[in-house]
PLY file of the C-alpha trace (Angstrom):
ply
format ascii 1.0
element vertex 312
property float x
property float y
property float z
element edge 311
property int vertex1
property int vertex2
end_header
-126.35 44.92 144.77
-123.72 47.29 143.41
-123.22 50.94 144.38
-122.05 53.56 141.88
-120.19 56.37 143.63
-120.48 60.02 142.75
-117.69 61.98 144.39
-116.45 65.52 144.00
-113.56 65.74 141.50
-114.30 62.25 140.12
-117.91 62.37 138.87
-118.30 66.17 138.56
-120.72 66.37 141.49
-120.15 69.72 143.21
-119.92 68.43 146.79
-119.81 65.27 148.89
-122.06 66.49 151.74
-125.64 65.93 150.56
-128.82 67.10 152.27
-131.56 65.82 149.97
-132.18 63.74 146.83
-135.33 63.95 144.70
-136.35 62.04 141.56
-138.02 64.24 138.96
-141.40 62.73 137.91
-141.35 64.43 134.50
-137.71 64.27 133.40
-134.97 61.61 133.75
-133.19 63.69 136.37
-132.16 63.12 139.98
-131.96 66.44 141.83
-129.32 66.64 144.56
-129.16 69.29 147.29
-125.70 69.80 148.74
-124.78 71.22 152.12
-122.66 74.08 150.80
-122.11 73.49 147.06
-125.44 74.26 145.41
-127.89 72.15 143.40
-126.94 69.24 141.12
-129.09 67.65 138.43
-128.03 64.17 137.30
-129.52 63.00 133.98
-129.38 59.21 134.23
-130.26 58.70 130.55
-127.43 60.87 129.25
-125.18 60.08 132.25
-124.50 63.80 132.62
-124.53 66.13 135.59
-125.36 69.84 135.69
-124.42 72.09 138.62
-126.28 75.22 139.72
-124.51 77.55 142.14
-124.63 81.14 143.29
-123.01 83.62 140.92
-122.12 87.06 142.27
-124.08 89.92 140.66
-126.38 87.48 138.85
-129.85 87.94 140.35
-131.21 84.96 138.41
-128.74 82.48 139.91
-129.20 80.40 143.05
-129.16 82.87 145.94
-126.99 80.68 148.20
-125.27 77.30 147.92
-126.58 75.78 151.18
-129.63 73.88 149.91
-131.44 71.91 152.63
-134.32 70.27 150.72
-136.09 70.05 147.34
-139.82 69.79 146.56
-142.01 69.54 143.47
-143.99 72.65 142.56
-147.56 72.59 141.25
-146.38 73.44 137.72
-143.64 70.82 137.43
-140.77 73.03 138.52
-138.88 72.94 141.83
-138.87 74.59 145.24
-135.62 74.66 147.21
-135.22 75.48 150.88
-131.93 77.01 152.01
-130.26 77.36 155.37
-129.46 81.08 155.15
-131.53 82.73 152.40
-135.10 81.45 152.51
-136.78 79.58 149.65
-135.95 79.40 145.94
-138.27 78.67 143.01
-136.40 77.05 140.11
-137.77 77.23 136.56
-136.30 74.14 134.91
-136.75 75.44 131.36
-135.29 78.93 131.73
-132.94 77.84 134.56
-133.83 81.01 136.46
-134.15 81.11 140.25
-136.77 83.34 141.92
-136.19 84.31 145.54
-138.68 84.07 148.42
-137.16 85.45 151.61
-137.50 88.23 154.18
-136.43 90.78 151.58
-139.22 89.83 149.17
-141.98 88.52 151.50
-143.50 90.63 154.25
-144.15 88.61 157.40
-141.69 85.76 156.88
-140.07 85.31 160.32
-136.77 83.78 159.21
-134.63 82.87 156.21
-133.29 79.74 157.94
-135.34 76.93 156.38
-135.11 73.14 156.72
-137.92 71.99 154.44
-140.68 73.08 152.06
-143.90 71.62 150.61
-146.15 72.76 147.75
-149.62 71.38 148.56
-150.64 71.66 144.85
-153.56 73.83 146.02
-151.99 77.28 146.06
-150.06 77.08 149.31
-146.39 76.73 150.12
-145.53 75.29 153.54
-142.17 76.45 154.91
-140.48 74.69 157.83
-138.03 76.89 159.70
-134.90 75.92 161.61
-136.13 77.63 164.80
-139.19 79.74 163.92
-141.96 77.21 163.43
-144.11 76.83 160.32
-145.05 79.43 157.71
-147.77 79.02 155.09
-147.44 81.21 152.00
-150.45 81.84 149.77
-148.93 81.75 146.30
-151.72 83.84 144.82
-151.51 86.79 147.21
-148.01 86.33 148.70
-149.58 86.53 152.16
-147.79 84.66 154.95
-149.27 83.01 158.06
-146.93 81.90 160.84
-147.36 79.20 163.46
-145.13 78.93 166.53
-145.24 76.81 169.66
-147.31 78.26 172.49
-146.93 76.41 175.82
-150.38 77.63 176.89
-152.08 76.27 173.75
-152.26 72.46 173.33
-153.38 73.00 169.74
-150.22 74.84 168.75
-147.30 73.30 166.91
-145.24 71.25 169.45
-141.80 72.49 168.39
-140.37 75.42 166.47
-137.82 73.36 164.54
-139.76 71.94 161.57
-137.77 69.22 159.83
-140.29 67.68 157.44
-143.71 68.51 155.98
-145.66 65.84 154.10
-149.04 65.59 152.36
-150.54 62.11 152.17
-153.07 60.72 149.67
-155.94 61.63 152.03
-154.92 65.32 151.77
-153.61 65.34 155.34
-150.70 67.69 156.09
-148.22 66.06 158.48
-145.55 68.11 160.23
-142.44 66.60 161.79
-140.75 68.76 164.42
-137.98 68.42 166.99
-140.76 67.79 169.53
-142.77 65.23 167.63
-145.28 64.50 164.87
-148.55 66.38 164.35
-151.34 66.61 161.81
-152.08 70.18 160.73
-155.80 70.90 160.40
-155.68 73.72 157.85
-159.35 74.70 158.29
-159.24 75.07 162.08
-155.54 76.03 162.05
-154.67 73.66 164.88
-152.12 70.88 165.25
-153.33 67.44 166.36
-151.11 64.80 167.92
-151.82 61.22 166.78
-150.82 60.00 170.26
-151.35 62.36 173.19
-149.49 60.36 175.86
-146.39 62.22 177.16
-144.21 59.11 176.82
-145.19 58.57 173.19
-142.21 57.94 170.89
-143.92 60.25 168.41
-143.06 63.13 170.74
-139.38 62.78 169.86
-137.54 64.41 166.95
-138.92 63.54 163.50
-136.71 63.51 160.41
-138.87 62.04 157.64
-142.48 61.13 156.83
-143.53 58.94 153.88
-146.70 57.16 152.80
-146.28 53.76 151.18
-148.45 51.95 148.65
-150.24 49.95 151.35
-151.70 53.13 152.93
-149.23 53.27 155.79
-147.28 56.24 157.09
-143.60 55.66 157.87
-142.10 58.02 160.44
-138.32 58.27 160.84
-137.26 59.43 164.30
-134.08 60.80 165.79
-133.59 58.18 168.52
-136.42 55.64 168.27
-136.00 54.07 164.85
-139.05 53.94 162.59
-142.76 53.85 163.43
-145.47 52.82 160.99
-149.04 54.11 161.28
-151.92 52.55 159.38
-153.78 55.52 157.90
-157.01 53.53 157.96
-157.07 53.68 161.77
-159.36 56.11 163.55
-156.56 57.15 165.85
-157.68 60.76 166.23
-160.94 59.69 167.88
-159.32 56.89 169.91
-155.65 57.83 170.48
-155.26 55.31 173.32
-155.98 52.51 170.84
-153.28 53.66 168.45
-151.56 50.67 166.90
-148.07 51.16 165.49
-145.43 48.91 164.03
-141.99 49.66 165.37
-138.56 48.95 163.90
-135.59 49.67 166.12
-132.10 48.54 167.07
-131.79 45.00 168.42
-129.79 41.81 168.42
-131.70 39.85 165.79
-131.50 39.99 162.01
-134.84 41.82 161.78
-133.63 44.91 163.63
-132.22 48.24 162.48
-128.49 48.95 162.40
-129.02 52.37 164.02
-131.93 54.06 165.81
-131.25 57.48 164.25
-133.17 57.23 160.96
-133.01 60.22 158.63
-134.97 59.22 155.51
-137.45 56.68 154.11
-137.88 55.60 150.49
-140.11 53.02 148.79
-138.89 51.68 145.45
-140.93 50.45 142.48
-140.88 46.90 143.90
-142.42 48.15 147.19
-139.21 47.58 149.13
-138.37 50.09 151.86
-134.96 51.76 152.15
-133.98 53.55 155.36
-131.04 55.95 155.56
-129.48 56.24 159.01
-127.02 58.56 160.72
-124.04 56.31 161.42
-125.52 52.92 160.50
-125.56 52.92 156.71
-128.64 51.90 154.72
-131.26 49.42 155.92
-133.37 47.52 153.39
-136.80 46.11 154.28
-137.81 43.65 151.59
-141.34 43.40 150.32
-140.76 39.66 150.52
-138.56 37.66 152.93
-135.89 38.12 154.19
-137.23 41.17 156.00
-133.99 43.09 156.57
-130.67 43.61 154.83
-128.10 46.13 156.01
-125.57 47.94 153.85
-122.84 49.38 156.01
-119.54 51.16 155.62
-116.51 49.25 154.37
-113.04 50.86 154.47
-111.88 48.66 151.61
-111.71 50.87 148.51
-112.17 47.96 146.11
-115.39 46.79 147.75
-117.98 48.12 145.29
-120.77 46.28 147.10
-120.37 48.41 150.25
-120.85 52.05 151.10
-117.88 54.33 151.70
-119.59 56.40 154.42
-121.72 55.43 157.42
-124.20 58.27 157.05
-127.14 58.07 154.65
-129.15 61.25 155.09
-131.40 61.44 152.06
0 1
1 2
2 3
3 4
4 5
5 6
6 7
7 8
8 9
9 10
10 11
11 12
12 13
13 14
14 15
15 16
16 17
17 18
18 19
19 20
20 21
21 22
22 23
23 24
24 25
25 26
26 27
27 28
28 29
29 30
30 31
31 32
32 33
33 34
34 35
35 36
36 37
37 38
38 39
39 40
40 41
41 42
42 43
43 44
44 45
45 46
46 47
47 48
48 49
49 50
50 51
51 52
52 53
53 54
54 55
55 56
56 57
57 58
58 59
59 60
60 61
61 62
62 63
63 64
64 65
65 66
66 67
67 68
68 69
69 70
70 71
71 72
72 73
73 74
74 75
75 76
76 77
77 78
78 79
79 80
80 81
81 82
82 83
83 84
84 85
85 86
86 87
87 88
88 89
89 90
90 91
91 92
92 93
93 94
94 95
95 96
96 97
97 98
98 99
99 100
100 101
101 102
102 103
103 104
104 105
105 106
106 107
107 108
108 109
109 110
110 111
111 112
112 113
113 114
114 115
115 116
116 117
117 118
118 119
119 120
120 121
121 122
122 123
123 124
124 125
125 126
126 127
127 128
128 129
129 130
130 131
131 132
132 133
133 134
134 135
135 136
136 137
137 138
138 139
139 140
140 141
141 142
142 143
143 144
144 145
145 146
146 147
147 148
148 149
149 150
150 151
151 152
152 153
153 154
154 155
155 156
156 157
157 158
158 159
159 160
160 161
161 162
162 163
163 164
164 165
165 166
166 167
167 168
168 169
169 170
170 171
171 172
172 173
173 174
174 175
175 176
176 177
177 178
178 179
179 180
180 181
181 182
182 183
183 184
184 185
185 186
186 187
187 188
188 189
189 190
190 191
191 192
192 193
193 194
194 195
195 196
196 197
197 198
198 199
199 200
200 201
201 202
202 203
203 204
204 205
205 206
206 207
207 208
208 209
209 210
210 211
211 212
212 213
213 214
214 215
215 216
216 217
217 218
218 219
219 220
220 221
221 222
222 223
223 224
224 225
225 226
226 227
227 228
228 229
229 230
230 231
231 232
232 233
233 234
234 235
235 236
236 237
237 238
238 239
239 240
240 241
241 242
242 243
243 244
244 245
245 246
246 247
247 248
248 249
249 250
250 251
251 252
252 253
253 254
254 255
255 256
256 257
257 258
258 259
259 260
260 261
261 262
262 263
263 264
264 265
265 266
266 267
267 268
268 269
269 270
270 271
271 272
272 273
273 274
274 275
275 276
276 277
277 278
278 279
279 280
280 281
281 282
282 283
283 284
284 285
285 286
286 287
287 288
288 289
289 290
290 291
291 292
292 293
293 294
294 295
295 296
296 297
297 298
298 299
299 300
300 301
301 302
302 303
303 304
304 305
305 306
306 307
307 308
308 309
309 310
310 311
């Protein structure tokens, strides 16, 4: 396994601090969200990289350079969440950015956004840094907001929404700083898959992904990764919830770090886990189960990473 490095000033990437990476399903482009240096689009066929950044007095440019996440839109374009200026819609053909924030949307509680999801059914889900979940109706531009209410067990458990995910069964999963919930959009309530107070799913959630075998992988802040079989009837029998668990340990089949930030399944059905401080963990579809790719300070070592953090 060989890593190709893209560094600022050497590969024309605009910044080295990355928040999110997304493969375009329609074009040979990898979209890269940077922490403070805008959006990058890497064309892996042409081996070229295009940078999109804020331009003063250009209302069609990216409104701010702090891009936190990227999502596919229903029409093949992109949604971007930003840390300071709400949500951006990016038209890939015209290369024009449209702005969705408190200045353009009545009722949006905050412009500080961690994540965004287009449900492909006319709704945009917006996860705020500290103001819960907003659902924007793209047809009417009406906004509904959901915040934690200690007196309501059906409310969202935490106001920091880090990830929103729609699985193949049309379920909307929401990962917060206080755990994982399923959002019932018809009843407008949030359902916990495990109601026990000591449940590891009540801890901070960073990523949610469904794999080809109908399982949901949940990356947590301190408890490694949990895997739920979506064929279980765990909402009717939460005490019988059966989860696989991968965490830190002293054997070769354990994680290198319990703080897991992202999950990815490749075309060979292997699982890649990005950690905060422990490099990348690889779970093979076939034995051996685990491989770990960690930081090496040796510049000539092209088979190792040059940073311990893999966030997206």
